[in-house]
N, C-alpha and C positions, 0 to 999 in steps of 0.2 A: 460728579455731584448732580443731585437732582435740582431742577430749576422751576421757578414760578414767576409768572407775570402778573402785575397789578395794573389794571386799566381803570384810573380813577382821577379825582381831583387833588390838587396840592393843598396842604393845610400849613400856613405860615407859621402857625404856633406848635406844629410838629406832633399833635396829639391824636389826629385823625387823618384820613386820606392816604395818599401816597406814602407820607412819612411814616405813618403808623403801620401801613402794610409792609413796608421794607423792614422796619424794625422787627415785626412779628415774623415774617418769613425767615429772616436771618436767625432769630432765636429759636425757630423751629426747624433749623438744619438745612434749608435749601438756599440756593443762590437766587436773589430777587432781582427782578427786571421791571421797568415801568414803562407805561405810555401815559402821558398827563392829558386829561380831558379838559382841565381848567385850572387856572390860578385863582386862589381865594385869599382875600385879606381877612383873616379871622384870628381870634384869640379865645381865651377860655370864656369870655363874656358874650361872643357872638361873631357873626359874619358881617362885615361892612363892605364887601365888594367881591364880584366874581368876573373873571375875564376868561372867556372861553378859548380854547384851542380852535384853530380853524379845521374844517373837515379835511383839508388837504394835508395839513400838518400832522394831525392824528393818524391819518392813513400812512404817512411817511414814517411815523414812529413805529407803527404796528408792522410795516413791512421790514424795517431795520431789525426788529426783533425776531420775527418768525423765519426770515431767510438766513439768520446766523446762529442764534442760540434758541432752538426750538423749545418752548416751555412745556414741562410735564403737567402743569396745572395753570388755570388762569382764573384770577379773581377780578370781578368787575364791580366797581363801586359807583361813585358819583359820576353820572352822566346826564347833563342838564338840557339837551336838546335833541330833537328827532333826527337831525342831520348827523350828529355824532354817533348816535345809536345805530343808525343804518351803516355808518362806516365800520363800526366795531362788528356788527353782525356779519356783514359781507367778508370781512377779514377772517373771522372765526370759521365761517363755512368754506372759504377759499383754501385755508391752511389746514383745515380738518383738526382744529384744536380739540383737546381732550380735557377731561376733569374741569369743566367750567362751573365756577361758583359765582352766582349773581346776588350781590347785596343790593336790594332795590332801594337805594338811598333817595328818599323824597323829602325828609325833614332832618335838620341837624339836632343834636342833643339839646342845644340852646333853644330850639324851636324855629329856627330860620328855614324857609322854603328853599330847597336846593335843586328843583326840577320843575320846568314849566308844565302846564296842563296837557299840552299836545304831545309832550315827550312821554307821558305816562302810557298812552295808547300805543305808541311806537315801542317802548320798552317791552310791553306785554306781547305784542305781535312778533317783534324781530329777536328779542334776546332770550326771554324766558323759555321758549321752545328748545333753545340750544343747550340750556343749562342741565348740568347734572342734579344740582341742588340750588334752590332759591332761599334766602334767609331773611324773610321779612319780620319787622317787630309787630306789635299789635296794631298800631294805626296803618302800617303799610299793608298788613294782611286784610284789614278791613276794606282798604281800597281794592286790592287784588281779588278777593273773594266776593265782595259786594254784600257781605253780611256783617252785622255789629257783633263784636266779641266783647261781652260784658264780664265773663268769668272764664275759669279754666275749663269748664265743661263745653264751652263753645269752640275751644281751640281745634279739637279733632276734625270737627265738621268743616271749619274754615280751611284747614291744611288739606283736606281731601279735596275740597272745591278747587283750590288753586292748583293742586297736583293734576286733576283731571282736565282743568281748563287748558293748561300749558304743557302738560307731558313731562313734568320734572319732579324729582323729590322735593320736599319742603321741610325745612327746619324753621318751624314757628317759634320765635323767641318769646318768652313770658315777660314778666315785669309789667310796667305800666298799670299798677294796681290791680293786675288780674291775678298774679301769684308771685311767689318769692323767687323769682329767676328760674322757674321750671320751664325747660324748652321741649318741644314735641317735634320729633322727626318722623315723617310719614314718607314711605318709599314705595306706595302703591300695594294693591291686593290686600287692603286692610292691615298693612304691616305698620303699626304705630310703636314708637318707643319714646319714653319720657326720660329726659336727662334732668334729674333733680338737683337744684342748686340752692344754697342759702344766700339770701341777699346780704351783701357786704355793706356795712354802714359806713358809706363814704360818698361825698358829693362829687368826687373826681372820677367821673364815668365818660369823659370826652373820648370818642373814638371806640367805644366798646363794640359797636356793630362791624366797623372796619377791621378790627383786631380779630374778633371771632371768625368772620368769613376768611380772612387772610391765613389764619392758623388752620382752618379746615383745608384750604387749598394746598398749604404747604404739606399736610399730612397725606392728602391725596396724591400729591407729587411723589411722595415717598412710598406709594403703593399700599398704604393703609386703606381698608374699606372705608366706605362713607360713614358707617356707624362708629367705627373706632376713631376716625378722624375727627368726628364731631366730639366724641368722649375726650380725646386728648386736647382738642382745642377749648372745651369747656374748662378743663383742669388748668390749662395755661392761663386763661383769662381770669379764672379765680385767684391764681397766684399773682398776677399782675395787679389786680385790684386791691388784693390783700396786703400788698407791700405798702400801701398807704402813702404813695407819693402825694405831695401836697404843693402844687405850683399854681400860680395865677390867682386872680381875683374871683373867678367864676367856677365853672364845671371843669376842673383841671384834668390832665391827662394821667394815664396809668403808668406804672413803672414797667415798661415792656422788657427791660433787661434785668428783671428781678432775679433770674436763674441763669446767669450768663453762661456757666459751664455746666449747666444741669441737664436733665434727662430729655428736655424737649428738643434738643438739638441732635439727639441720637437718631441714626438711620434705622430702618426697619431691619430686625433680625430675621434669620431664616424661619424660624418657627412662626413669627408673626406674619411673614410672607405666606407661609402655607395656610395659616388660619384665615388670612384675608382672602385667599382664593376660594374659600368655602363659606364665607360670611353670609351667603344667601341660601346655602344648603343645610348646614347644621341646625339652625333654628327650626327648620322644618321637621327634623328628626324628633325634636322634643314636643311637637304638637301632633306627631303621627298617631293615629288610632291605635296602632299595635303597641307602640311605646307608652302611650297614655294608659292602655289597658294593664300593662305590667305595673305601672306606677301606682294606679288605683286598686290593683288586685282583682280587676273585673274582666280580664282578657279571657276569652273562651279558651278553656285548656286544650280543646281539640286543635285549635290554631296554634297554640304554643307547642303541642305535639309535633305538629308538621314542621314548625320552625326548628325545634331542637333536633329533629332528624336531619334537616337539611344543614343545620349549623355544624352538626357532627361530621357530615360529609364535607362540608366547607373546611373544617379544621385539618382534614387529611390533606387537602390540597394546599392549605395555608402552610401546613408544616414542610411541604416540599419547597416553598418559597424560601423558608429559612435554611434549608439544606443547601440549596443553590447558593444563598448569601454566604453560607459558611465556606463553601468551595471558592467563592470569589473574593473572600475577604483579604484585605491587604496588610492586615496585622493579626497577631494571635489573639489579642484581647477580643476584638470583634468576632473572630471565628468562635472563641469560646462562648461569647454572649449568644450567637445564633444557635450553637449546639445546646446550650443550657435551656433555651426557650423551647426548642423541639422537644426536649425531656419534660419540661413543665406543661406543654400542651398534652402530651401523651399521658402523663401521670396525675395532672391536676385537673386541667381544664375539661378534657375528655371525661374524667371521672365524675366531674359535676354534671355533664350531660348525661352519663350513664345513670347517674342518681335520679335525675329527672325522668329519664326513660323508663327506669324501673317503677317510679310512682305513676307513670302514664300507661303502663302495660305494654311497652315497646319490646318486642323480643329480638334476640340475635337474628333470627330470620327476617324479621322486619328490616333491620338495618342492612343486612346482606342483599336483600331484594330491592332497597330503595335506589331510586336513581335522582341524580341532581336535576333540580328543575331549572328552567331556562335562565332565570336571574342568578342562580347559584352558578350555573355553568359558565355564563358570560363573565361573571365577576372573577372567578378563579382562573378563567383562561387568560384574561387580561394580566392578572397578577403574575402568572407563570411566564407569559411572554415578556414582561418587564424583567423578571428574574433571569430568564434565559438570554435576553438580547442586550441587557444594559448592566450598568455597574453597581457597586456597593451602595452608594448614595441613593440611587434611584430605587433600588430594592428596599431600602430602609424607609424611603418616602411612601412607597406603596403599603408596607406593613403598618406604618404609623397612622395612616388614614383610618384603618379599622381599629387599631388599638386605642388610639386617642378618643375617637368618636364614641366608643362604648364607655370610657371614663367620664366623657362629658355628658353622655346621656344619663348615666347612673347617678352622677352628682346632681344634675338637674332634677332627677326624680326625687332625691332627697330634700332638695331645695324646695320643691313644690309640695311634697308630702314627706315630712320628717319620719314618718313611720313606715315608709316604703319598704325599708329593709327588715322590717319586723312582720311583714306579711307571712302568713302560714306557708304559702306555696311560693310566691315570687320573691319573697324577701332574701332568699339565698343568691338568686341571680343579681339582685340589686347590690348586696353587700360584697359579692365578689368583685364586681367591676368597679366599685367605689372604694374598695379596701386599700389599705396602705401598701400591701405587697404588690398588687397589680400596678398601682399609680407610681410606685417607686421604679418598677420595671420600665415603664413608659418614659420616665425621666432619663434612664440610662439610654434608651434608644434615641431619644431626642439628642443627647449629648453625642452619641455615636454618629448620627447623621450630620450635626453641625461640624464635627471633626472631619468626616469623610468629604464634606462639600466646602471646606474652609477655603479652597483656592479656586472655586468655581467662578466662571464669568457670570454676568448678568443673564445672558441667554440660557446658560445651563441651569441657573438658579430658577429662572422662569419655568423651565422644562420639569424641574422637580415639582413646582407648584401645580403644573398641569397633571402630572401623575397623581398627586395627592388629591386634586379635585375629581379626576376621573374615577378614582377608587371610592370617593365619597358618594358620587352619583350612582355607582353600582351598589354601594351600601344602601342607598334609598331604595333601589330596586328590591333589595333583600327584604327591607320592612314592608314594602308594598306586597311582595310575595306572601309574607307571613299573615297579612290582613285580608287576603283574598277570601271569598266565601269558600267554605269547604266543598270539595268536589270539582271546583273549577280547574281546568287544564289550561296550559299555555297554548 
C-alpha cells in the first residue's frame, strides 16, 4: 500500500490540520502518517490557543516515521516557527523525501494568524525550494510573490513569480472574490493549466486548503502525475463540499467521508501509470509545429511528403514487432490479435500512405531508394530490441505508445479545430486516427496489455512505464524530423 506523511498542526475540532489530512489521505487510498507541529485549541468559530511541539520532539517524530515506513509523499501544512521549519527541512533533505507538497498555511479560514513573521522568511528559504508543488491561496500568494492579486488575470504572473523564486510548481488557488474557485497550476516553461470549479454555496469550508493539499499528496503517492493529482484532488474536494455537512456554529468542516467506498480510494491502474509516465511529453505533441500544421491544414506538403515516406518505412519495421509479438504470445487470442494487426497495417494503413504518396507524386522507385532517417532508425531499432529481448507485455507497451499517441493527437486536433477532419488534404489523416475502428483496436490492445501484466510486480510495472515513455520520446523525435527544414541532413 502507498503511504503519505502529513506534517502539520492538530485541529481539536477535526475539520482541518492533521485530522483533515488523515481523513483525506485515507479516503484517497493511501496509508496516512503524521508528525504534529502544534496542538491548537480551535473550533468552527476560531482558534483560541496554540501549543507548539518542541524542535526535539518534532525531529523524533520525523525520524520515527522515515526510518520505519518511508512515505511515498509528504504534505506540509501549519508550521508556526522558524525552528520547526528548519527541523522539517533538514529531515526532508537527510532522508531524500519525494513528492513534497507544501501548503503555506499563514491564516486560518476564520482569519486567525497561524504563523509568526520570522517564520515566513524561513519557510520560503528552507521549505519551498524542496517542494514539488506549493499550494497558496490568494492572500498567501500575494505574500510569496510580492504583488497584489486583484483578479483572475493577475494569477498567472503571481504563480510564475513564485515558481521562479523558489524553483517549484505552483497551484494558485482561486476564490477570495477573485473567481469562482478556479485554480491555476504552473509547472514552468510557460506551462499553465486552469482547473475550473463552480463555487459551492456553503459556509462549511473549514480545512479546504488542508484537504486539497493532502489529496494531491495522496495521489502523487499513487504515482499519478502532478496534473492528474490536482484534477483528482479538485474533484474530491468538490464532492466533500457538495455533501453539505453542517456542523458547528461557525465555518464548519466538510464531509471527508462522503464517498467512503468510491473511486477516490482506487489505486492507479496500469494504463494510468503509463499515461502518467508521459504527462510531460504528450502535451508537447499537440503543440508541435508539424502536428499543428496538420490540424490547421497549413503544413508544407513537401514536409508531409518526407514524413509519409518515413512513416511508410517505419510501418515496415513496426509490422515486424507485431510478428515477433505473435511468436511470443502466450495465448491464441493475443496471437490472432497481433496477426490481424499485421494484415491491417499491410492492407489498410499502408494503403492510406500509398494514397497520399500518389497525390504527392511519390513513385515506387522513390520508396525503394528511400532510407530511414536517424530518428526513424533509432525508434524502430529500440522497438525491435524490446520485441526480441523481452516479453509479450513489454512488446504491447512499446506498440501502445505509438498507437495511443496518434489517437490522442488526432482527437486533440478535432477538439481544437472541429473541421480538421474535413480538410481537403489532411482531413483523411485526422479521420483515420480519430476514427471508431482505430480507437476500438487500441482498446483491445490496452485490454491485452492489462491481461499480460496482471501478475506483474511493482518493479516490472515500472519497467513497462519506462518502455512506454522511451517510445514516446522517440515519437517526439519523429515529429521533430518531420518539421526539419527541407534539405537538412542528420
